[in-house]
C-alpha positions in Angstrom: -1.5 20.2 8.5 -3.3 18.5 5.6 -2.3 19.9 2.2 -4.7 19.2 -0.7 -3.1 17.7 -3.8 -4.2 20.0 -6.7 -6.0 17.8 -9.2 -9.4 19.1 -10.2 -11.9 21.8 -9.1 -13.9 21.0 -5.9 -12.8 19.0 -2.9 -9.4 17.4 -3.5 -9.4 13.7 -4.0 -6.2 13.2 -2.0 -4.7 15.0 0.9 -1.0 15.0 1.9 0.6 15.6 5.3 4.3 15.5 6.1 5.4 15.3 9.6 8.8 14.2 11.1 9.8 12.3 8.0 6.4 10.5 7.6 4.2 11.1 4.6 0.5 10.5 5.2 -1.7 10.3 2.0 -5.4 10.4 2.8 -8.1 9.3 0.4 -10.6 12.1 0.5 -13.8 11.2 -1.4 -15.9 10.0 1.6 -19.2 10.7 -0.1 -18.1 8.4 -3.0 -16.8 5.8 -0.5 -13.3 6.8 -1.5 -13.6 5.0 -4.8 -10.6 5.1 -7.1 -11.6 7.5 -9.8 -9.2 9.1 -12.3 -8.3 12.0 -10.0 -7.5 9.6 -7.2 -5.3 7.4 -9.3 -3.5 10.4 -10.8 -3.0 11.9 -7.4 -1.7 8.7 -5.8 0.6 8.0 -8.8 2.1 11.5 -8.8 2.5 11.6 -5.0 4.3 8.2 -5.0 6.6 9.3 -7.8 7.5 12.5 -5.9 8.0 10.6 -2.6 10.3 8.1 -4.2 12.7 10.9 -5.0 12.3 12.6 -1.6 15.0 11.4 0.8 13.4 13.3 3.7 10.4 10.9 3.6 11.3 7.7 5.5 7.9 5.9 5.5 4.4 6.4 4.0 1.0 5.9 5.6 -2.1 5.6 3.4 -5.3 6.5 5.2 -8.8 7.6 4.3 -11.5 10.0 5.5 -15.1 8.8 6.2 -16.5 5.5 7.2 -15.2 3.6 4.2 -11.5 3.1 3.5 -11.9 2.4 -0.2 -14.7 0.8 -2.3 -12.6 0.0 -5.3 -13.0 1.5 -8.7 -15.6 4.2 -9.4 -18.2 2.1 -11.2 -20.2 5.1 -12.2 -17.2 6.7 -13.9 -16.4 3.4 -15.7 -20.0 2.8 -16.8 -20.3 6.3 -18.2 -17.9 5.1 -21.0 -20.2 2.3 -22.2 -21.5 4.8 -24.7 -18.0 5.3 -26.3 -17.7 4.1 -29.8 -15.8 1.0 -28.7 -18.1 0.3 -25.8 -15.5 1.7 -23.3 -12.8 -0.9 -24.1 -10.0 1.6 -24.5 -11.0 3.6 -21.4 -11.3 0.4 -19.3 -7.9 -0.7 -20.5 -6.4 2.7 -19.6 -7.9 2.8 -16.1 -6.9 -0.8 -15.3 -3.3 -0.1 -16.5 -3.1 3.1 -14.5 -4.4 1.4 -11.4 -2.0 -1.5 -11.8 0.9 0.8 -12.3 0.0 2.7 -9.1 -0.2 -0.6 -7.1 3.2 -1.6 -8.5 4.6 1.8 -7.6 3.7 1.0 -3.9 5.9 -2.1 -4.1 8.7 -0.3 -6.0 8.7 2.6 -3.6 12.0 2.8 -1.6 10.1 3.7 1.6 7.9 1.2 3.4 4.1 1.8 3.0 1.5 1.2 5.8 -2.2 1.1 5.2 -4.3 2.6 8.1 -7.7 1.0 7.5 -10.6 2.6 9.4 -13.5 1.0 7.5 -14.5 -1.3 4.7 -12.0 -2.0 2.0 -13.5 -3.8 -1.0 -12.3 -4.8 -4.5 -9.5 -2.5 -5.6 -9.7 -1.0 -2.0 -8.7 -4.5 -0.7 -6.1 -4.6 -3.4 -4.7 -1.3 -2.1 -4.4 -2.7 1.4 -2.7 -5.8 0.1 -0.3 -3.8 -2.0 1.0 -1.9 1.0 4.0 -3.4 2.8 2.1 -3.4 6.1 -1.5 -2.8 7.3 -2.9 -1.6 10.6 -6.7 -1.9 10.8 -9.5 -0.9 13.0 -11.5 -3.8 14.6 -14.5 -2.3 12.8 -13.0 -2.7 9.4 -14.1 -5.3 6.9 -12.6 -6.7 3.7 -13.9 -8.4 0.5 -13.4 -8.9 -3.2 -17.1 -8.8 -4.3 -16.7 -8.5 -8.1 -18.1 -12.0 -8.6 -21.5 -10.7 -7.3 -21.8 -8.1 -10.1 -20.4 -10.2 -13.0 -16.9 -8.7 -12.8 -14.3 -11.0 -11.2 -11.8 -9.2 -9.1 -8.9 -10.2 -11.4 -6.5 -7.3 -10.6 -7.2 -7.3 -6.9 -6.5 -11.1 -7.1 -2.8 -10.4 -8.0 -2.2 -8.5 -4.7 -4.5 -10.7 -2.6 -2.9 -14.0 -3.7 0.6 -12.6 -2.8 -0.6 -11.9 0.7 -2.7 -14.8 1.8 -2.7 -18.6 1.2 -4.3 -19.7 -2.1 -7.4 -21.3 -0.5 -8.2 -18.2 1.5 -7.7 -16.0 -1.5 -9.9 -18.2 -3.7 -12.6 -18.2 -1.1 -12.7 -14.4 -0.9 -12.6 -14.2 -4.7 -15.3 -16.9 -5.4 -17.8 -15.9 -2.7 -17.3 -12.2 -2.5 -18.2 -12.4 1.2 -17.0 -9.8 3.7 -14.4 -10.9 6.2 -13.8 -9.3 9.6 -10.6 -7.5 10.6 -9.8 -10.4 13.0 -10.0 -12.9 10.2 -8.0 -10.6 7.9 -5.3 -10.7 10.5 -5.4 -14.5 10.9 -5.0 -15.1 7.1 -2.2 -12.5 6.8 -3.9 -9.7 4.9 -3.2 -7.2 7.7 -0.6 -7.0 10.5 -2.5 -5.9 13.5 -6.1 -5.0 14.6 -6.5 -2.0 17.0 -9.3 -0.2 18.7 -11.5 1.9 16.3 -10.3 5.4 15.9 -6.6 4.6 16.8 -5.6 2.9 13.5 -4.1 6.1 12.0 -2.1 6.9 15.1 -0.9 3.3 15.4 0.1 3.3 11.7 2.1 6.5 12.1 3.8 5.2 15.2 4.8 2.1 13.4 6.0 4.2 10.5 8.1 6.3 12.9 9.7 3.1 14.4 10.7 1.9 10.9 11.7 5.4 10.0 14.2 5.5 12.8 16.3 2.8 11.0 18.8 3.4 8.2 16.9 4.4 5.1 19.5 2.6 2.9 19.0 -0.6 4.9 15.2 -0.4 4.7 15.3 0.3 1.0 17.7 -2.6 0.4 15.6 -5.0 2.5 12.3 -4.0 0.9 13.6 -4.4 -2.6 15.3 -7.7 -1.8 12.1 -9.1 -0.1 10.0 -8.7 -3.2 12.6 -9.8 -5.7 13.6 -13.0 -3.9 10.0 -14.0 -3.4 9.5 -14.6 -7.1 12.7 -16.8 -7.4 13.4 -20.5 -7.0 14.9 -21.3 -3.6 18.4 -21.7 -4.9 18.3 -18.5 -6.9 16.8 -16.6 -3.9 19.6 -17.6 -1.6 22.2 -16.7 -4.2 20.6 -13.3 -4.7 20.1 -12.7 -1.0 23.7 -13.6 -0.3 24.9 -11.0 -2.8 22.6 -8.4 -1.3 24.1 -9.2 2.2 27.7 -8.8 0.8 26.8 -5.4 -0.8 24.9 -4.3 2.3 28.0 -5.2 4.5 30.0 -2.8 2.4 27.7 0.1 3.2 28.7 2.8 5.7 25.5 2.3 7.7 26.2 -1.4 8.2 29.7 -0.7 9.5 28.2 2.0 11.8 25.4 -0.2 13.0 27.7 -3.2 13.8 30.2 -0.9 15.4 27.5 0.8 17.6 26.2 -2.6 18.6 29.7 -3.8 19.7 30.4 -0.5 21.4 26.9 -0.4 23.1 25.9 3.0 21.8 23.1 4.4 19.5 23.9 4.3 15.8 24.3 7.4 13.8 22.8 6.7 10.4 23.9 8.5 7.3 21.7 6.5 4.9 24.6 5.4 2.8 
């Protein structure tokens, strides 16, 4: 069952569900197009911090209620601080730092994360999809970084977007602000697969379960190594990855996995 994350009075901004080792975090501000207000950012950050320490969680799915996956930052909440003594500068700085930290927490999380995108993902919502390790999207979903249309370039979404798709595709999205289809998002590498509308959450959970059936230690090792080596020079990346392989070979699960393969039996993971 869905369990509300206690943040503020009224409907919870975020829901949690735990089932068979999979954590499903559901954005729950459908009337506000699931925009990332303070409550949502706090909820996501605290949930991710707790999940990182929870060895019973083997994968995370991020989904949303309503017709929109996420419309980015809550512009009304941001604009309300224009009347602050500093014109809102300190508040804007705090919100951007908090959002950036949450996006980085997705990358740093030991468990893999999968976005289940049922509808439009724009600006920081597109950033959220790009920050997840994998993404399963409805054929009805759309994606864009439209900040340029309102005089606010999508600079922080750019960081995640440019690490997912080729530079010219990223620049086109950032400079035009135009919406792209789920099919094009798949072609340029923003999402992994496009499925029939209404099945994206089930497909994402099924994918999470397949990954969750592997050794958690191996998945954690591989995820961390993937992101670290990507920022290195080729020679440094190979040196680093080689050391990771050596360390991984010394793990109990590697010995068990190789032994089970040779003996033609199912492995018995201990996550160590």
